[in-house]
N, C-alpha and C positions, 0 to 999 in steps of 0.2 A: 636744120634740126632745132627743136625747141630747147629751152633751158632745162626742162624736166627730162627730156630725152638725153641731153648731154650728161646730166647728173647720174641717170640710170646707167649710162654707158661707162662712166667713170667708176661707179660702184662695182659694176660687173668686172671691169679690168682689175680693180684692186682686190676683189675676192679671188680672182684667178692667179694673181701674182704670188710669187714665193715670198715668205717672210724675210725680213732683212736680218740675216744672221751671219756669223763667221763660219762659212762653209769649209774653209781650209782647215780650221781647227777641228770641226766635226769630222771631216774626211780623214784626217790623220788619226783621230781617235777610233773611228770605225775600222780603218785599215789595221790598226794594232789589235783591236778586238777580234777581227776576222782571222788574222794571221795567228793570233794566240790560240784560238779555237782549233785551227788546223794543226798547230804544233803540239798542243796538249793531246790531241788525238794521236798524232804520230809518236809521241813520247810515252803514251800510256796504254795503247791497245795490247801490248805484249804482257802487261802486268797482270798478276793473279788478282782477280776481283770477283764479286758476285756475278758480274756479267761482262762481256767483252767491252761494251761501251759505257761501263759504270762511271768512269771519270769524265768521259766526254759528255754524258747526259747531265751530270751534276754541274759541270762547267757551263753547259748551255743554259741550264736553269738559272745559274747565277747571272749570266748575261741578260736573260729575260727580266729577272728581278731588278738588276741594275738599270735596265732600260725603263722599267716602270717607275723606279725611284727617281730617275733623271727627269722623266716627264712630269712627275708630281712636283719636283723641285723647281722646274722651269716656270711653274705657275705661281711661285711664291716671290713677291717683290723683295728686292735686296734690303729695303728698310726693315722688313720683318726679321731678317737674319740679325741685323744690328740690335734690334730690341731683345732678341732671344739669346744674345751672347752669353750672359751670366748664367742663365738657366741651362744652356747647352754644356757649359763647363761643369756645372754641378751634376748634370746627368752623366757626363763622362766619368767623373770621379765615382759616382754611385755604381756604374757598371764595372769600373776597374776594381772596386772593393768587392762586388759580388763574385768576381772570378776567384778571389782569395778565400771565400767562405768554404770551410771544410765540407766536402760532400756535394758541393754545388758546381765548382769549377771542374772542367774536364781536362785530364792530363794526357799528353801525347809527346813522346820523345823527351821525357824528363821535364817538360814545361807545362804549366797550368795557365792556359791563355783563352779558354773557350767556355761559354755558358750554354749548355744544351737547351734548346727550345724546340721540342719535338724532333723532327728530322733535321733541323738546322742548328748549327753551332755558331753562336754569336761571339766574335772576337772584338771585345770592347776597345782594345788599343787601336784598332784600325779607325774606328769612328772618332776616337779621342783626337786623332791628328786633325781632322776637319774641325771639330769643336774648338780646339785650341787656336787654330788659325782665325776663326770667327771671333773668338773672345779677345785675342790680342789685337786684332784689327780695330775692334770697338774701343779697347783701352787706349790705343794710340790716338784715336780721334778725341776721346774724352779728356785725355791727360797729355795733350801734345806739348804744352808749355812745360809741364812738370817733367816729362820724359827728356826733353832737350836741355833743360837747365838744372835739373836736380838729380842727384844720384839715387835718391829715394824713389823717384819716378821710374827708374830702371830696375831697382831691387824688387819692388812690389810684384810685378808680373813674373819675375824670376822665382820668387818664393812660391807662387801658385803653380808655376811650371815644375818646380822641384817636387811638389807634392804629387803631381801626376806622374812624373818620371820615376819617383820612388815606388809608387804602386806598380808601375810597369816592370821595374827591375825585380820586384818580388816574384814575378811570374816564372822565371826571369825572361826578359826580352831585351837584350843589349842593343840589337840592331834598331828596333823601333824607338828605343830611348834616344839613340844617337840621331836618328832622323828628326824626331820631334824637337830635340834641343837645337839642332842646326837650323831647322826651319824657323823656330821662334827667335833665335839669335839673329838670323838674317832679316826677319821682319822688323825687329827692334833697331837694327842698324839702318835699314831703309827708313825707319820712322824718325831718325835724327838723334839717336843716342850718341853721346860724346865718344870719340874714338878711344880715349884713354880708359873709359869705363868698359868699353867693349873689349879692349886688349887685356885688361885685368881679369875680366870674367873668362875670356878664352883661355888665359893661362891657368886659372883655377880649375876650369872644366877639364882642360887637357891633363893637368896634374892628377885629378881624380880618376880620369880614364886610365892613366898609366898605372896608378895604384891598384885599380880594379883588375887590370890585366895581370900585374905582377903577383897579386895575392889570390888569384883565381886560377887553379891549375888548368882547367879546360880552356879558358880564354888564352892563357899563356901558350898552351899547346897549339891553338889556332894561329897565333901570331908567328910562332917559330915555324909552323908548317907553311905559312904564307911566304916567309922569307926563303925557304928552301924545301919545296914540296917533295923533291926527289930524294931527300935525306931519309924519309920514312914513307916510301910509296905505298906500303901495305898497311900503314897506320894512319897517323895524323895528317899526312899529305895526300891521302888516297883520293879524296874528292877533287881537289884542285888538279892533281896530276891527270886524272881521267878527263877533266874538263879541257885541259890544255891539249891532251891527245885528240879530243874531239875537234877542236879548232884546227889542229894540225892536219887531220884527215880531210877537213873540208876544203883546204887550199883556197883557190880563187872563187870557184862557182859551186862547190859542194858536191856531195855524192848523190844528191837527188832526194826528193821528199820520200820519207819512209824507208830509205836505204841505210840510215845510220846504224852503226853497230854499238857504239858506246852506251846508248840509252837502254839497250836490250840486256847487256850482260855486266856492264861495268859502272856506269854513272848512276849514283844514287840520287833520289829526288829529282829525276830528269824532268818531270812535268811541273815542278814547282820552282825551287831555288835555282836550278841549273838548266832551265829551259833555253837560255841563251846559248849554252854550249851545244844543245841539239840543233838549234838554228845554224850555228856556225859550222857544224859538221854537214848538215844536209843542204845548206844554201851558200856555204863558203863565206869569204870575206865580203862579197858583194851583198849577200843577204843580211849579214851582220851590220854593215854600214847603212843599209836601207832602214833597219829598225832604229838605229841611232839617229838617222835623219828624221824619222817620223816623231821621235821624242823631242828632238830639237825644234821641230815645227810647233809642237804643242807648247813647249816652254816659251818660244819666241812669241807666239800669238798671245799667250797668257800675259807676258810682260808688256806687250803692245797694248793690250786691253787695260792693264794697270796704269800705263803711262797716259792713255787717253782719259781715264777716269781722273787722274791727278790734274790734268789740264782743265777738266770741266769742274774742278773743285769737289769731286765726289771722293773724298779721302778714304772713307770706309771701304768702298768698292775697290779703290786702288790697292789698299793694303791686303784685302782678301785675294784679289787676283794675283798679286805678287807672291803672297804666302803660299797659295795653292800651286803656283808655277814652280816655286822653290821646292816644295815638297815632291811633286811629280818628278822634276828633274833630278833632285838629289837621290831619291830612292832608285830611280832608273840607273843613275850613275853608279851607285853603290852595288846594285845587283850585277850590272855588267862588269864593273871593276872586279868583283869577287870571281866572276866566271873566267875572266882573262888573266887573273893573278895579280891585279894591281892593288887589291885590298884583301885583308884577312876574311876568312869565311864567316858569313853572317846569315841568319835565317830570314832574309827579306825577299819578298816576291817581286817580280817584274810587273810594274803597274799595267793594267789593262790586258795582260797576256798570261801570266802564270796561273796555274790551277789554284783556286782558293776563293770560295764564295764571298767572304767578307771583303777581300782585297778588290775583287771585280766590282762588287756593288758600290763600294766607296769611290773607286776610281771613276765609275760612270757618273756618280753624283758630283764629283769634282768637275768633270767636263761640263755637266749641266750648269753648275754654278758660274763657270767662266762664260758660258754661252748666255746665261741670263744677264750677267753684268754687261756684256757686250750689247745685248738686245736693248737694255735700258739706255745705254749710252747712245745708241743709234736712234732710239725712239724716246726722247726725254719725257714726252707726255705720259708714257707708261710708268715712269718713276716718280711722278709728282705725288702720288698718294699710294699708300699701301692699303691693306684691308681695313686698317683702323682709321683711314682718312687723314692721317697726319702727313705733312710735307716731308720729303726726304731732302735734307740739305747737307748731309754728311757731317752732322754735328750731334 
């Protein structure tokens, strides 16, 4: 075989080979998306809507949009995210302020969290989670010495985070605020913030949360219902009590797909906040643990990607991967914890699964970001230059 023939054969083999990606991460995410679609259908087909498949069709559209967004994001080099961190933070603040403009924000269930854009409702707080992770990752790279040796280096990002959280609380959205705060604090801790500074801030944040609960009747009601849902089964403890009944009916292997009763007559928001209870009833403890395992795989792979990026001195990519993994894991933990009675009731969706267009789209984008970081680590040549032709050195 001539040299030219060997080169042509090699090119042909490379063109037919699969790209070097983290297929375990992708498989876990696709499995959750698929199961989520099935369970949203199971939990919503009985609901009164313009059409029997109203919620299913909208959920499927969100998955398609999320898939398109993921494909587009996969084509953007990580270095470009780092350059856009400040602009993304400002964009997030702008969108959060738009929600609060009288006559512009859309209200539902006593909260103003959406901006109507034709047939689509934009929930700016969902996108702010990603924007904040990217911004803080860039800040930790730029101000590494200041963050680890100066209290001011810790306070500055917390002030910017406080502005974003205040705007979200005006909606109000206590659950999203808690997730955003916890994710940012986790990233700062991983970035080298002194333990005593972290402990002081945790004490202050904890005190503020306690005050907010005590002086807000509906939040206090949620906490007391969480402690003993059976004390007021027909009132404040209704949601949690019905969710616990659903898990109890599921036992080990569940009553079978579509055979759940709680979603039909008793469990409110079965296709959104309490989708996990439907899974527990129809697939039992085994199905519940499978969902937990899939989320654990995503978080594990995300932190593995972050660790590899750290080893290769790609600190921005490392912080982004860790931050996104923290967010996915924390929101899944809170949602599942609420469903099984470990945490007070909060309006948080189950990532990649619950009905909600913004949540699905953003979760798909997060998986794409993790895959892109992993791809660049496996193929360093792809990370050498971005569209602007500047080298990516994590600085």
